[in-house]
C-alpha positions in Angstrom: 0.0 0.0 0.0 2.6 2.6 -1.0 -0.2 4.8 -2.4 -1.9 5.0 1.0 1.3 5.7 2.9 2.1 8.5 0.4 -1.3 10.0 0.9 -0.9 9.8 4.7 2.5 11.5 4.4 1.0 14.3 2.2 -1.8 14.9 4.7 0.7 15.1 7.6 2.8 17.5 5.6 -0.2 19.6 4.7 -1.3 19.7 8.4 2.2 20.9 9.4 2.1 23.6 6.8 -1.4 24.7 7.9 -0.3 24.8 11.5 2.6 27.0 10.6 0.4 29.3 8.7 -2.1 29.5 11.5 0.6 30.3 14.0 1.9 33.1 11.8 -1.6 34.5 11.2 -2.2 34.5 15.0 1.1 36.5 15.5 0.0 39.0 12.8 -3.4 39.4 14.3 -1.9 40.0 17.7 0.6 42.5 16.4 -2.2 44.3 14.5 -4.3 44.5 17.6 -1.4 46.0 19.5 -0.7 48.5 16.7 -4.4 49.4 16.7 -4.5 50.1 20.4 -1.4 52.3 20.2 -2.9 54.1 17.2 -6.2 54.7 19.1 -4.2 56.1 22.1 -2.2 58.4 19.8 -5.4 59.5 18.1 -7.0 60.4 21.4 -3.9 62.4 22.4 -4.0 64.2 19.0 -7.7 65.1 19.6 -6.9 66.4 23.1 -4.0 68.5 21.8 -6.3 69.8 19.0 -8.9 70.9 21.6 -6.2 72.6 23.7 -4.9 74.4 20.6 -8.5 75.5 19.7 -9.0 76.8 23.3 -5.7 78.9 23.0 -6.7 80.2 19.7 -10.1 81.3 21.0 -8.4 83.1 23.9 -5.9 84.7 21.6 -8.7 85.9 19.2 -10.7 87.2 22.1 -7.7 89.1 23.5 -7.0 90.6 20.1 -10.7 91.6 19.7 -10.5 93.4 23.1 -7.3 95.3 22.0 -8.9 96.4 18.9 -12.0 97.6 20.6 -10.0 99.7 23.1 -9.8 103.4 22.2 
């Protein structure tokens, strides 16, 4: 039954390859999840900085408006 043994060997080899692919895919998914969390943190920080800049601009515009209105 050399044909049967060859088929079993091919199936075992295929399972080994599939297991390797699944392990690599799991690593990539984990890495992407970590990247996504970091990206979300940085995005939140950027939004916070943008709000702070907007507040500073509003104060500056208000101060300039007061200077212009003074006689």
